[in-house]
C-alpha positions in Angstrom: -51.7 -3.7 36.5 -53.0 -2.1 39.7 -56.2 -0.2 40.1 -54.3 2.7 41.5 -52.3 3.0 38.3 -55.4 2.6 36.2 -56.8 5.7 37.9 -54.0 7.7 36.3 -55.7 7.8 33.0 -57.7 11.0 32.6 -61.5 10.6 32.7 -61.9 13.2 30.0 -59.7 12.8 26.9 -58.1 16.0 25.5 -59.3 17.3 22.2 -57.7 15.4 19.3 -55.1 16.9 17.0 -55.3 14.4 14.2 -53.6 16.6 11.6 -50.3 16.2 13.5 -50.4 12.4 13.5 -47.5 11.3 11.3 -48.0 9.0 8.3 -44.8 7.0 8.5 -43.4 7.6 12.0 -44.5 5.4 14.8 -46.7 6.9 17.6 -48.6 5.1 20.3 -52.3 5.1 19.7 -53.4 7.3 22.7 -50.6 7.4 25.2 -47.1 8.7 25.9 -43.9 7.2 24.6 -40.2 8.1 24.8 -37.0 6.1 24.4 -37.0 3.2 21.9 -36.1 0.0 23.8 -35.4 -3.7 23.0 -35.0 -3.2 19.3 -34.8 -6.6 17.7 -35.5 -8.4 14.4 -37.0 -11.8 14.8 -39.1 -14.2 12.6 -39.5 -11.6 9.8 -40.6 -8.7 12.1 -38.9 -5.7 13.5 -39.9 -5.3 17.2 -40.0 -1.9 18.7 -40.4 -1.8 22.4 -40.5 1.7 23.9 -40.8 3.7 27.1 -44.6 4.0 27.6 -47.1 5.4 30.1 -50.1 3.1 29.5 -52.4 5.5 31.3 -51.7 9.0 30.1 -49.9 11.1 27.5 -47.2 12.5 29.8 -44.2 10.8 31.3 -44.9 8.4 34.2 -45.8 4.8 35.1 -42.9 3.7 32.9 -43.5 0.4 31.2 -42.4 -1.2 27.9 -44.9 -0.6 25.1 -44.6 -2.8 22.0 -45.1 -2.5 18.2 -44.0 -4.6 15.2 -43.4 -3.9 11.6 -42.3 -5.9 8.5 -40.7 -2.8 6.9 -39.9 -0.2 9.6 -42.6 2.1 8.2 -45.9 0.5 8.9 -46.4 -0.4 12.6 -48.9 -2.5 14.6 -49.2 -1.6 18.2 -49.6 -4.5 20.7 -50.5 -4.6 24.4 -48.0 -3.5 27.0 -45.1 -5.9 27.0 -43.4 -5.4 30.4 -45.5 -3.5 32.9 -44.6 -1.4 35.9 -46.0 -2.5 39.2 -45.9 -1.5 42.9 -42.3 -2.6 43.1 -40.6 -1.1 40.0 -40.9 1.1 37.0 -39.5 -0.4 33.8 -36.8 1.8 32.4 -34.8 1.5 29.1 -32.9 -1.6 28.0 -32.4 -4.0 25.1 -33.5 -7.4 23.8 -31.3 -10.3 22.5 -32.2 -13.5 20.8 -30.5 -16.2 23.0 -29.7 -18.5 20.1 -27.4 -20.7 22.2 -29.8 -20.8 25.2 -27.1 -19.5 27.5 -29.8 -18.3 29.9 -31.7 -21.6 30.0 -35.0 -19.7 29.5 -35.6 -21.4 26.1 -34.2 -24.4 24.2 -31.6 -24.7 21.4 -34.5 -25.3 18.9 -36.7 -22.6 20.3 -34.5 -19.7 21.7 -35.9 -17.2 24.1 -36.0 -13.5 23.5 -34.4 -12.0 26.6 -35.0 -8.4 27.7 -32.4 -6.7 29.8 -34.0 -3.7 31.4 -33.4 -1.2 34.2 -35.5 -1.7 37.3 -36.2 1.7 38.9 -37.1 0.5 42.3 -39.8 2.4 44.2 -39.7 3.5 47.8 -40.4 0.9 50.4 -38.9 -1.9 48.4 -35.7 -3.8 49.2 -33.7 -1.7 46.7 -35.6 1.5 47.4 -34.5 4.4 45.2 -31.9 2.3 43.3 -31.6 1.5 39.6 -30.4 -2.0 38.7 -30.5 -4.4 35.8 -33.2 -7.1 35.5 -34.3 -9.7 33.0 -37.6 -10.8 31.4 -38.0 -13.5 28.7 -40.4 -14.4 26.0 -41.0 -17.8 24.5 -43.6 -16.7 21.9 -41.6 -14.4 19.7 -42.0 -11.3 21.9 -45.7 -11.3 22.4 -45.8 -12.1 26.2 -43.1 -11.7 28.8 -42.1 -13.2 32.1 -40.0 -11.4 34.7 -37.0 -13.5 36.0 -37.7 -14.6 39.5 -34.2 -13.7 40.7 -34.2 -10.1 39.6 -32.2 -7.9 39.7 -29.2 -9.6 38.1 -26.8 -6.6 38.4 -26.7 -3.8 40.9 -24.1 -1.1 41.7 -26.1 0.3 44.7 -26.5 3.4 42.5 -29.6 5.6 41.9 -28.5 6.3 38.3 -27.2 3.0 36.8 -29.3 2.4 33.8 -30.1 1.7 30.1 -28.3 -1.6 29.4 -27.5 -2.4 25.8 -26.4 -6.1 25.5 -24.8 -7.8 22.5 -22.9 -11.0 21.7 -19.1 -10.4 21.4 -16.7 -12.9 19.8 -12.9 -12.3 20.0 -9.6 -13.6 21.2 -11.0 -14.1 24.6 -13.9 -16.2 23.4 -17.6 -15.5 22.9 -19.7 -13.9 25.6 -22.4 -11.3 26.3 -21.3 -7.7 26.8 -23.5 -5.1 28.6 -23.0 -1.4 27.9 -24.8 0.8 30.4 -24.3 4.2 32.1 -23.7 5.8 35.4 -25.7 8.7 34.2 -24.8 11.6 36.5 -21.1 10.6 36.5 -21.1 10.8 32.6 -19.6 7.3 32.4 -20.3 4.3 30.2 -19.7 1.0 32.1 -19.0 -2.4 30.5 -19.8 -5.8 31.9 -19.4 -9.4 30.7 -21.6 -12.5 31.2 -21.8 -16.1 30.0 -25.5 -16.6 30.8 -27.1 -13.1 31.0 -27.6 -13.7 34.7 -24.2 -13.3 36.3 -22.1 -10.2 35.3 -18.5 -9.2 35.8 -17.2 -5.6 35.5 -14.8 -5.0 32.6 -14.1 -1.2 32.3 -15.6 2.2 32.0 -15.3 5.2 29.7 -15.9 8.9 30.3 -16.5 11.7 30.9 -15.5 12.9 27.4 -16.7 15.5 25.0 -20.3 16.6 25.7 -20.8 16.2 29.4 -23.0 19.0 30.6 -25.9 16.7 31.3 -26.6 13.1 32.2 -25.4 10.4 29.9 -28.1 7.9 28.8 -29.0 5.2 26.3 -25.6 4.0 25.1 -25.0 1.6 22.2 -21.8 0.0 20.9 -21.4 -1.8 17.6 -18.8 -2.6 14.9 -18.9 -1.3 11.3 -16.6 -1.6 8.3 -15.1 1.7 7.1 -16.3 2.2 3.5 -17.4 -1.4 3.4 -13.8 -2.8 3.9 -14.1 -6.0 6.1 -10.4 -5.6 7.0 -11.0 -2.2 8.4 -13.4 -2.5 11.3 -14.1 0.4 13.7 -16.5 0.5 16.7 -19.1 3.2 17.2 -20.1 4.2 20.8 -23.4 6.2 20.9 -23.9 8.2 24.1 -27.0 10.4 24.5 -26.8 13.4 26.7 -29.5 15.5 28.4 -29.2 18.4 28.6 -26.1 19.7 26.7 -26.6 18.8 23.1 -25.4 20.9 20.2 -28.9 22.2 19.4 -29.9 22.5 23.1 -31.6 20.2 25.5 -31.3 16.4 24.8 -29.3 14.9 21.8 -27.0 12.1 20.8 -23.3 12.2 20.4 -21.0 9.3 19.2 -17.4 8.2 19.3 -15.5 6.1 16.9 -12.7 3.8 18.1 -11.7 0.2 19.0 -13.3 -2.3 21.4 -11.2 -5.4 22.4 -13.9 -7.1 24.4 -12.8 -5.4 27.6 -12.5 -1.6 27.0 -13.4 1.0 24.4 -10.6 3.2 23.2 -11.7 6.2 21.1 -9.8 7.4 18.1 -8.0 10.7 18.6 -10.2 12.2 15.9 -13.3 11.5 18.1 -12.0 13.3 21.1 -12.6 17.0 21.3 -12.3 17.1 25.0 -10.8 13.8 26.5 -11.8 15.0 30.0 -15.1 16.5 29.0 -16.1 19.9 27.7 -16.5 21.2 31.3 -12.6 21.2 31.4 -12.3 23.6 28.5 -12.4 27.4 28.6 -14.6 27.7 25.5 -17.0 24.8 25.8 -19.7 26.3 23.5 -17.4 26.3 20.5 -15.9 22.9 21.3 -19.4 21.5 21.5 -19.8 22.1 17.8 -16.7 20.0 17.1 -18.1 16.9 18.8 -19.6 14.1 16.7 -23.4 14.4 16.6 -25.9 11.9 15.3 -28.3 14.8 14.6 -27.9 18.5 14.6 -31.6 19.2 15.1 -33.6 19.5 18.3 -35.6 16.3 18.1 -33.6 13.2 17.9 -32.7 11.5 21.2 -32.0 8.0 22.7 -31.1 6.5 19.3 -30.2 2.8 19.6 -29.8 0.0 17.1 -31.7 -3.3 16.3 -30.1 -6.5 17.3 -30.3 -9.6 15.0 -31.0 -7.3 12.0 -31.0 -9.1 8.6 -28.0 -9.1 6.3 -25.7 -7.7 9.0 -27.3 -4.3 8.7 -27.1 -1.7 11.5 -30.3 0.2 11.8 -31.1 2.8 14.4 -34.2 4.6 15.6 -34.5 7.5 17.9 -37.1 9.3 19.9 -38.3 12.4 17.9 -38.6 14.8 20.8 -36.6 16.9 23.3 -36.8 16.8 27.0 -36.9 20.6 27.1 -40.6 20.5 26.1 -41.5 16.8 25.7 -44.4 16.7 28.1 -46.0 19.8 26.5 -46.2 18.9 22.8 -49.6 20.1 21.4 -50.8 16.6 20.3 -53.6 14.5 21.6 -54.5 11.8 22.5 -51.0 10.6 21.9 -47.7 12.4 22.6 -44.3 11.8 21.0 -43.2 9.8 18.0 -40.1 7.9 16.8 -37.7 9.1 14.0 -37.6 7.3 10.7 -35.4 4.2 10.9 -31.9 4.9 9.6 -29.3 2.5 8.3 -25.9 3.6 9.4 -22.5 3.0 8.0 -19.0 4.4 8.4 -17.1 6.4 5.8 -13.7 8.1 5.8 -13.9 11.9 6.0 -10.6 13.7 6.0 -8.9 10.6 7.2 -11.3 9.8 10.1 -14.2 7.4 10.2 -17.6 9.1 10.5 -21.2 7.9 10.6 -23.5 8.1 7.6 -27.2 7.7 8.1 -29.7 6.8 5.3 -33.4 6.6 5.9 -35.0 3.2 5.4 -37.7 3.9 2.8 -37.3 1.3 0.1 -40.4 0.1 -1.7 -42.7 2.7 -0.2 -43.0 5.5 -2.8 -46.4 6.0 -4.3 -46.6 5.0 -7.9 -49.7 7.0 -8.7 -49.1 9.5 -11.6 -45.8 10.9 -12.9 -43.1 11.9 -10.6 -42.8 15.6 -9.9 -39.3 15.5 -11.5 -40.9 14.5 -14.8 -43.5 17.3 -14.5 -40.8 19.9 -13.7 -38.1 19.2 -16.3 -36.0 16.4 -17.8 -32.7 18.1 -17.1 -31.0 20.9 -15.2 -33.1 24.0 -14.4 -31.9 27.5 -13.5 -33.4 28.8 -10.3 -33.9 32.5 -9.9 -35.9 34.7 -7.7 -39.2 33.1 -8.9 -40.1 30.2 -6.6 -40.5 26.7 -7.8 -43.8 25.3 -6.5 -43.6 21.9 -5.0 -46.6 19.6 -4.5 -48.7 20.6 -1.5 -48.6 18.5 1.7 -51.3 15.8 1.6 -53.2 14.6 4.7 -52.4 11.0 5.5 -49.1 10.9 3.6 -45.6 12.0 4.0 -43.3 13.5 1.3 -39.8 12.5 0.4 -38.0 15.2 -1.5 -34.6 14.5 -3.2 -32.7 17.5 -4.6 -29.3 18.2 -6.1 -28.5 21.9 -6.3 -25.5 23.8 -7.6 -25.8 27.1 -5.7 -23.7 29.0 -8.3 -23.8 32.7 -7.5 -26.9 32.4 -5.2 -26.3 33.6 -1.7 -29.0 31.4 -0.3 -31.2 28.5 -1.3 -34.5 28.1 0.6 -37.0 25.2 0.9 -40.1 26.5 2.5 -42.5 23.9 4.0 -46.1 24.1 5.4 -46.6 27.7 4.2 -49.8 29.5 4.7 -51.4 31.2 1.7 -50.0 34.6 2.6 -46.5 33.2 3.4 -46.6 34.5 7.0 -46.1 31.0 8.5 -43.7 28.2 7.3 -40.7 26.1 8.2 -37.6 27.2 6.3 -34.7 25.0 5.4 -31.9 27.2 3.9 -28.3 26.9 2.7 -26.1 29.9 3.2 -23.3 29.7 0.5 -21.0 32.2 2.2 -21.1 30.5 5.6 -21.4 26.9 4.2 -24.2 26.2 6.7 -27.5 24.5 6.5 -30.2 26.0 8.8 -33.6 24.7 9.8 -35.8 27.6 11.1 -39.1 26.8 12.8 -39.7 30.1 14.5 -42.7 30.8 12.3 -43.7 27.2 11.7 -47.1 27.4 13.4 -47.8 26.5 17.0 -44.6 27.4 18.8 -45.8 29.1 22.0 -46.7 26.0 23.9 -43.2 26.2 25.4 -40.6 29.0 25.5 -37.8 26.8 24.1 -39.6 25.4 21.1 -39.3 28.3 18.6 -35.7 27.7 17.4 -33.2 27.8 14.6 -30.8 24.8 14.1 -27.8 24.8 11.9 -24.9 22.5 10.8 -21.7 23.0 8.8 -22.2 21.5 5.3 -19.6 21.6 2.6 -20.7 21.2 -1.0 -19.5 18.0 -2.8 -18.0 19.0 -6.1 -20.1 22.1 -6.0 -23.3 20.3 -5.4 -25.7 20.2 -2.4 -27.4 16.8 -2.0 -30.5 16.8 0.1 -33.0 14.1 1.0 -35.9 15.6 3.0 -38.7 13.7 4.8 -41.7 15.9 5.5 -44.3 14.2 7.6 -47.2 15.7 9.6 -45.4 17.3 12.4 -41.8 16.8 11.4 -39.0 17.6 9.0 -35.9 15.3 8.7 -33.1 16.3 6.5 -30.3 14.0 5.3 -27.4 16.0 3.7 -24.8 14.7 1.3 -25.7 11.1 1.5 -26.4 11.2 5.2 -23.2 12.7 6.5 -25.2 15.4 8.2 -28.7 15.0 9.6 -31.2 17.5 11.1 -34.5 16.6 12.7 -37.1 19.0 14.0 -40.7 18.8 15.0 -43.1 21.4 13.6 -46.8 22.0 14.2 -48.2 24.0 11.3 -51.5 25.8 11.3 -54.5 24.0 9.8 -54.5 24.4 6.0 -50.8 25.3 5.8 -49.8 22.9 3.0 -47.7 25.0 0.6 -44.2 23.9 -0.3 -41.7 25.8 -2.5 -38.1 26.3 -3.4 -36.3 29.6 -4.2 -32.8 30.9 -4.8 -31.9 34.4 -3.5 -29.0 36.7 -4.4 -28.3 35.1 -7.8 -29.2 32.1 -10.0 -28.6 28.5 -9.0 -28.8 25.3 -11.0 -31.3 22.6 -10.0 -29.8 19.3 -11.3 -32.5 17.0 -9.7 -35.7 17.4 -7.9 -38.1 14.6 -7.2 -41.0 14.4 -4.7 -42.6 11.1 -3.7 -45.5 10.5 -1.4 -45.5 7.8 1.3 -48.4 6.5 3.3 
C-alpha cells in the first residue's frame, strides 16, 4: 500500500475500551470494519472478508479485511486480503469456489477462489467516479489474492452500481453464474448472467418495492425449502436499506418469491408496497408490515456464506447502524459482526417467512451446574420479586434460554447490565396487552456519544400456545434476541458503565410462570 495511505493511521492511539470487546462476535484487532464480504466455506474453514480501513477506526481507505474460523465463533484475523490503491477503493462483493474452473484462473483439480467486488474508481482514473464490478482470485485457499488484469468486468457507467453477490444457478436453461447487485439510489436490484465470471449479460431488475426511503445495498438471493419440504422451494431476496429501516437508520428487509434463472417474482404476501413505500399515504405504518431480518437498530448488510457444508444457509451481518457508526465509543477497534445465524423458511399464516437461529453448537461452558439446575427443576411462579441471574463475566458471553407463560402479568422484564442501584440497565420487556417485545437502551450506559443512539426498539410477538420463547445472547456491548424459535429477531448495541454486571428477571402486574430458564457462558 502507498505511503500516503499509511499516513492515515493516527500517530497516537485512542484510549482503549477493552471491556466492550465482545467475546464471541468478530471485531478487527485495531481498525474499522463494516459490511461482511466474500463469505465462503472452503477446506474446513469459514472465511469472513469484510469492509476494512487498515489505517484507522473510522470509515475510509476501503479494502477487504480477512478472518477465518472453524466454528463461526472463534476467529483468526489475517492480513488485508484485497487492498485499496491509488486507482480504486475495494467495496463490497462476494467469493465463489470455481469448482469447474470456468474462469480459467485455477484448474479442475485445484479450483480458484474468485472474488467479485465493486471497484469504486477514484478521480483521475479512466472510470473516475464510477462503480463497476471487478475480479480477484486466490490459488492458496484465500490467503493471497491477485487482481484480474482486465478489470472491470462489468460496468453500467453508474456511480452507484455495487455489492455483487454471485452464485451458481442450475435450471431449465442450464447452469451458469448469476450476479445480484444494486443500483443503489434507484432502489433496484439488477440480475446478470455469465458463463465464465468475466463476461456478463443483463437478465432483469427488481424494485423499487417496500422499504425505499434510502439507498438499497448488499443484496443476496438464495433458495430454501419451506418447512424442510424439498418439493416446496422458495427464493429469498435480501435487500438492505440505508436509511429507512423499521428501527431507523440502516437495516435489512427481505422478500420471498420465485426465481427462474432470469427474474425474481415476489409472492403477494411479501409485497406491502409493490411500487415502494414512497407511493403510500401512510408509509410509517406500512413500514412495519414489511419483512425485516431484524427489528433492532444494529443489524445491517447481512449476506450468506457460499459453499456452506450440508447445504446450510448461514448469514452474518454488520452489528452497527450508519446513523452513528463512526462514533461508537470503542477503541482501538470500531464495529463488530453479528452472531452467525442459520436461516430457514417456515409457513406463517400461509406465507413463507424466514427463521433465524444462532450458530452456537458445542460452545457452552461445562463448568459447574447449569443455572436452570440451581434455580429449580420444574415450573416456577414469577411475582414481583426479581429472579437474580448470573452476573455478566468479563471475557465471556451469556446465552439465556427462557420459556415464560405470562399468565396475568402485564409485563415481563429482563434487565441486563444493571448497576448496583438499578439506575442503569438495558431492559427487554414483553407487554402482554400489546403483544409486543421491546428492547430499551435509553439508560444502558454510554448513550450520549450520538443523539440517535438512545432508543427503544419493538416488534410484534404473539405467544405460541400461551408461551413466550426467548433465546438471548448477551455479549460485551450487545444484546441479540431470538423470539419463538427465531421468527423475530432484535439486535442492539449497548455500552454499559464499568462494573454494571447485574442481570435479573421480573414479572409486573401479576404472576407469571417460568417453565424454563437456563444460562450458559461462552468464551
